[in-house]
Steps between C-alpha positions, in 0.01 A plus 500: 500500500802405717699781658866541409726369777759766579794375709770733625700440184400396151476124474798300376641150511842337497561526126408870506789592732880500479714605797778757461852405619686690770873500572621154607650494853592131542820331388315179428132429456538206738542756782134606468269392783174355368350406837147611579315519830140390543371536851763386749699281262754584231519297181767447236282650228180702459359226276212278619399191302125524447277307740369276224480121510719471188768722656529387863416205720621423851831359376561813291414726793746321727768533234429873454499569874832323538641713217383823665234568235153612606220264405123487537347153513183476291164426664375213284441182701751616761458476878667828595529406868674169436719663236606762754581236758723312256685811378556640847617159627783532246592843632348669196244778475144425394328697223152376412199612297137531603179581316184659637275199560382359832767231484762777504354646821513150649867484406564826686319363805708183480820704498378677814381182673833325443703813585672498162597822327596497131750771423313602182143461376393609153131563440488375144196629309475598134313823586634605838315830531194354672320496833576129539875555466482791746314275743755218494793743523340654809448150644862405435622822660289439810569129545857471367647842584859387449442367150601713203193537277520531123170575325392532139470518216438866427497757221434836666637718779153518654488122532851495646402754764198293598716192559766704679233639732377145564846399620691367198877530531547466125275515196535305177444693177384352173171380354538296186844600365647148518568284194248230598237739635191569290332755729534787251360323193234314700375788715628822343672601827852495641845656494615345174689764295527735802636272775815705564304823543263322741802401708637855485174664604439264791859523621476880498172487692640267767845655541416649842289206621771241580326257265713313249417449133528177304477523121328184378494404135596635161875436540628381162861621501766512771511878473132518598605402853726804526226721356257371764740598778575836339129580504450402863459124536670333798462147365401351165292185452574305181327204339591413142867595519539261795297215349638192324787417738607185679377640832154591367226239557389287208646248262709571196314413181614476138320720247630479144841392624533781754485451877240715673309546826143609557431851629148621573321780675348467846160604361517251213275197469814286540541636853133533588407156371194648331415750230358775722605867514810411301765774480807293418640264241754220470812491288813289479824689557844383386706308753757737651713281727579611854302780662817595683661590168212730402499666844875560468449657156231725649737603780783579260274707276373690805859569604563640154183710522609655830844574357337687210294690757822622661430313824604211720162367620152443361338816633753709307282417200253751646739782407507441123324693229300340221388562145161415350577320177141417403 
C-alpha cells in the first residue's frame, strides 16, 4: 500500500483558499508596484508566459523582452545558441530551454566554444527530480557559471533541495496541474488539486537557500496569481490564460462561427509528433485579441490584490492571513 504523503501543511489548492483583507494604505491602486526580480533583472510583472510552442515563438519572446516581461523560449526545434545571438544582438536578454539529451550537452559546449552566455537557461523536464536533471544542472553551473539556472518541474521539497544543491538558482513547481496536461489521469501522479500547497511547502523549505520559486500551472483565475505570491512564489508561469492572443503562434481558425487558436501541452502527441508517453492534449481556446491587454488586466488585478493586502508591493502579499473555504 502507498504511504500517506505528509507535507508541512495539509494539502490545498487555489479554490480552497481565500485571502483576508488588511487595511488599505494606498490612495490609488495604480500606485502599487508589481515589479518582480528574477536573478539580476527586474521585470514589470511576476507572470511568465509558459514555454510552450503555442504560447511563444521567437517573435513573441522579442516582444515580451521589449515590454519588460520575463519569457522562456521553448526547446522544440530551436537552436538555443543562434537564438541567443539574435536576442543579444538586439540588446535583449536571452532566456532559453534545454532538455537532458546529448544534444543539450552539445548546446552547452557550443555556448562555451563561441563564448556566448545566455542570461537564463531553463532545464525543462516533466519530472525534474531525477539524476539526469541534476547532472545537466551541475554541467550548466560548471560551464556557464554566470547563467541563471531554472530547473524543474517538481512536486516535493526533497526534490527542490536536490536541484538547489546541484546549483539551480530557481526551481519550477508543478506536475500536471495545467489545463492541457494529462499527467494526473494518465499516470496517477502530480500536483493537480494540491498545486498551491506544493508551492507553499517548497517555498518554505527554500526560504534560507537563496533559491527562487516559480509556480507553474493550475492558474485559472487572476486571483490565483496573488495567492501564489502570498504562499511564497517569486514568479508564476501561465499557459491557458495567456493562450489565444494575436502574439501567440498559430493561425486563427473558425469553429462553429467562433474564432479560436490551438493550445496544446508540450508532452502531447501534437508537440511530440508521435503517440508515445503522451501526457498532454490539444484544445482550441477562444481568440482573446492582444496579449498586451491581458497582461495589463493581470497587472491591474495584482495591484488590487496588493491594496487588499494592505501593501504597496508584491511581497506585501506574504503578510496576509487566509481562510480555508473547502
